[in-house]
KEZADREN-935753 format. One record per residue (C-alpha): y, x, z. Coordinates in steps of 0.1 Angstrom, whole numbers, always signed. Each point is the difference from the previous one (the first is absolute). Example, Ala and Ser with C-alpha at 12.3 -4.5 7.8 and 13.67 -1.06 7.14 Angstrom:
<atoms>
> c2_c1_c3
> -45_+123_+78
> +34_+14_-7
</atoms>
This chain:
<atoms>
> c2_c1_c3
> +19_+25_+66
> -1_+8_-37
> -6_-36_-10
> +26_-13_+25
> +26_+23_-14
> -13_+2_-35
> +35_+2_-17
> +7_+32_+19
> -33_+17_-10
> -13_-13_-34
> +2_-25_-28
> -18_-3_-33
> +21_+28_-16
> +0_+23_+31
> -33_+9_+17
> -4_+3_+38
> +9_+37_+0
> +36_-8_-8
> +18_-5_+33
> +36_-7_-5
> +26_+21_+19
> -25_+24_+16
> -15_+34_-12
> -31_+14_+16
> -20_+31_-6
> -38_-5_+3
> -23_+30_+0
> -38_-6_-2
> -23_+29_+7
> -36_-7_-7
> -26_+27_+1
> -37_-2_-9
> -25_-8_+12
> +12_-34_+11
> -8_-11_+35
> -32_-21_+3
> +21_-30_+10
> +13_-3_-36
> -35_-3_-13
> -10_-30_+21
> -12_-33_-16
> +24_-30_+4
> -4_-23_+29
> -14_-34_-8
> +25_-27_-8
> -2_-37_-4
> +1_-16_-35
> +35_-13_+7
> +12_+34_+12
> -15_+18_-30
> +16_-25_-24
> +34_+6_+17
> -4_+38_-2
> -8_-3_-37
> +31_-21_-5
> +22_+25_+17
> -16_+30_-17
> +6_-17_-34
> +37_-6_+9
> +3_+38_+8
> -18_+9_-32
> +24_-22_-20
> +30_+16_+16
> -14_+35_-7
> +0_+9_+37
> -37_+9_-2
> -24_+7_-28
> -37_-4_-5
> -21_+31_+2
> -34_+8_-16
> -31_+0_+22
> -3_+38_+1
> +37_+9_-4
> +14_+25_+25
> +31_-13_+18
> +24_+18_+23
> +5_-28_+24
> -16_-33_+10
> +13_-26_+24
> -18_-28_+18
> +8_-36_-7
> +12_-21_+29
> +5_-37_-3
> +18_-22_+25
> +0_-38_+2
> +31_-20_+9
> -9_-32_+19
> -34_+3_-16
> +15_-13_-33
> +18_+28_-19
> -10_+36_-2
> +18_+33_-4
> -15_+33_-11
</atoms>
C-alpha cells in the first residue's frame, strides 16, 4: 500500500512517518525481560530473498526510517521482517 500510494506517504524529503492529512498517537510500552519470541534466530531465506531484504533495508536506512545497531546494543523494540512477492517478480518489505 505504501509503494502504491507513495506520494501520500513519503518522498525523498519526507520519510515514511509523514502521513499527510492525518495525525495519530502511537504509544509503545515495552517492558523487560523481552519475550523469548524476540530472541529467536531468523528463519532461513533463499539467496534471492536475502538480497531483496538487504535492498529494502538499505532503502529504509537511506531514508532514516531505521538505523543500524551495534551487536550488544540494548534496544527498546524490534520488529520482524516480512517480505512479499508480487507475481514472483517484484518484492515488498
